[in-house]
C-alpha positions in Angstrom: -12.3 4.8 -13.3 -15.8 5.6 -12.0 -16.5 1.9 -11.1 -13.4 1.7 -8.9 -14.4 4.9 -7.1 -17.9 3.7 -6.5 -16.7 0.3 -5.3 -14.3 2.1 -2.9 -17.1 4.2 -1.5 -19.3 1.2 -1.0 -16.6 -0.7 0.8 -15.9 2.3 3.0 -19.6 2.5 3.9 -19.7 -1.2 4.7 -16.6 -0.9 6.9 -18.1 2.0 8.8 -21.3 -0.1 9.4 -19.1 -3.0 10.6 -17.2 -0.8 13.1 -20.5 0.7 14.3 -21.8 -2.8 14.9 -18.6 -3.8 16.7 -19.0 -0.8 19.0 -22.4 -2.2 20.0 -20.9 -5.5 21.3 -20.1 -6.1 24.9 -16.6 -4.9 25.9 -15.0 -8.3 26.0 -16.2 -9.1 22.4 -15.0 -5.7 21.2 -11.6 -6.3 22.7 -11.3 -9.8 21.2 -12.4 -8.6 17.8 -9.9 -5.8 17.8 -7.1 -8.1 18.9 -8.0 -10.6 16.2 -8.7 -8.3 13.2 -6.9 -5.1 13.9 -3.9 -6.3 15.9 -3.9 -9.7 13.9 -3.1 -11.7 17.0 -3.5 -15.5 17.0 -6.2 -17.0 19.1 -3.7 -18.5 21.6 -2.2 -15.1 22.3 -5.6 -13.5 22.6 -6.7 -16.3 25.0 -3.6 -15.6 27.2 -4.2 -11.9 27.2 -7.9 -12.1 28.2 -7.6 -15.2 30.5 -9.7 -17.6 28.4 -9.0 -20.9 26.5 -8.2 -20.6 22.8 -11.4 -22.6 22.0 -13.4 -19.9 23.9 -11.8 -17.2 21.7 -13.1 -19.0 18.6 -16.6 -19.1 20.2 -16.5 -15.4 21.1 -15.4 -14.5 17.6 -18.1 -16.7 16.1 -20.8 -15.2 18.2 -19.5 -11.7 17.7 -19.5 -12.2 13.9 -23.1 -13.4 14.0 -24.1 -10.3 16.1 -22.3 -8.0 13.7 -24.1 -9.5 10.7 -27.4 -9.1 12.4 -26.7 -5.5 13.2 -25.2 -4.6 9.8 -27.9 -6.3 7.7 -30.9 -5.1 9.8 -30.0 -1.4 10.0 
């Protein structure tokens, strides 16, 4: 129905804004966010791939999420 279509359009718009925000992050944060949320890799595997400790991955993701929120909700 119309509500579902409107909801889908709003979600697609939100997703575009999130990807636009991710594209503004530094390269390492972009890479980590893609590995985590697109490739669905666990923190330990991401850490091994990028040469960081798993705890550092969680910190990168936390900071990146805050930056994304700031970009998405201030544009």
